[in-house]
C-alpha positions, 0 to 999 in steps of 0.5 A: 074905810073910804076908797081913796081911788073913787072919783066922781066919774066912778059916780057917774058910771055906777049911776049909769049902771044902777039905773040901767040907762038905755038898756032893755029893762028900761027902754024909755031911759036916756042913751048912754052917750048922754052919760058918757059926756058928763065924766069929761065935764066933771074932770074939766071943771066940777064946780062949773058941772054942778052949777050947769047940770040943775041949771039946765037938763036936770030940772028941765029949766033948758025947755022952752018957756020954762023959767029956772029958779035961782033958789033950786039950782043953788040948792042943787 
């Protein structure tokens, strides 16, 4: 049975712990502060978050010279 109190913010925290981001076992990982910023974005506007994340940093479309793929963004 699903846990009714589980939130998307919980999923971000689990992702952080599972990937050991910024931990000694993964020194090349992202700093925890990157993930701390995701939780308030999810809480504020989940639909916009799911558009912004793949549109920018998730696939690297925010890097100079990279052409974003609308199909990939929408499929995410």
